[in-house]
N, C-alpha and C positions, 0 to 999 in steps of 0.2 A: 729860532724856529726853522725847521727844515721845510723848504718849499721845493716842489717838483712841478715843472711847467712843461707840458707836452705841446708839440706842434707838428704839422705836416699831414694831418688827416685830410680827407676829402672824398670826392666821388671819382671813381675810375672804372673803366670797362674791364670785364674779365680778361685776364691775360696781361693786364697792365702792371705798372709798378708804382710804389709810393715809398718815401722814406720818412719815417717818424723820428723826431728828436725829443729829447727830454733833458732839460737843464736843471741841475740840483744846486741849491744854495742854502745858506743859513748855518752851516757848520763846516768844519774841515773834514773832508773825506780822504781816507787813506787805505782802508781795508774793508770796504763795504760792497758787497755784491749788489747788483742792480738787475731788475727784471722788467719784463713786459707781460702783462696779462690782458685779457679781453673778455668782454661780456656782450653777448648778443641778446636781443629782446626775448624775454621769457626763459633765458638760460642762466645758469650759474657762471660766475666768473671763472675763467680757465687760464691756465699757464700757457704762455707762448714761448718765451725764451728768457735766459738769464746769463749774466756774465760777471766774472770776478772783477774787482777794481783794476787789477793789472791787465786784464784781458786774456790771461793765460788759460782760463777755464770758461767754457760755455756749455749751455744745456738748452735743448730744444724740445718742444712737444713734437710727437711723431707727425702730427698733422701739418707741420710747417717745415720739417726737415727738407733741405735741398731747395727750398723756395725763399726762406727768410734768413737773414744774417744779422746778428746782433754785434755791435762794436762799441767801443768806448774811447773817449778822448779825455784823459785825466786833466790835462791843462785847462780844458773848458768845462770840466765837471758835467760832461754831456754824454749820454748814451743814445745810440741810434738803433733803429730797426729798419733795415732795408727789406722791403717786401716785393718780391717778384712773382710772376705767374699767378697773380691774384685770382681767387675764385669767389663766387657769390657767397659761399659759406664762410669767407673771411670777414664778411660784414659784421661789424661790432664796434663798440666803444673800446678803445685801446688805452690802458692805464700803465703808467710807469710807476715803479716801486723801488725802494732802497731799504736795505737792512741797516739797522742802527749800529750793528757790529757783526763782523764775520764775513768771510769771503765765499762761503759755500753757496753754490748756485742752485738752491733748492727750487722745486717746482710748487711747493705749497705756499699759498698766499699768507698763511699764518706766520711764516718765517720773515715776512717783510713788515717793516714798522711805519714807513711813511709812503704816502700815495699821492699821485697827482690827480687832477680833476678829470682827466681823460680827453681823448680826441676821437672824433667819429671817423670811421672808415667805412665807406659804402662802395661795394663792388656790384656793378650792374651786369646782368648776364645777357 
């Protein structure tokens, strides 16, 4: 059974930084894109960033381009999201997701098959 465990969330002031981590376990990963999504109160879940398993391809939502960086450590089955210049509107629960097969870095949540429980990020203004 695939498990995704996120960590690194917390409370930070606007302009600050956080780094989220997501560890995947339960099967062998070799060609599976991973992504980060977020959901703010009263809003739908939205795409943040995605990365291919090799790290050669990335995809970002326009709202985070230039501020967030997604990366992957295959040896640790871990994907990271470095978040800089945080804004109040970045406040949300952040979810890690992985595709069961395929390296495409899609922005649609329906393309991802396994999800973590989420980690809260709160940015105070």
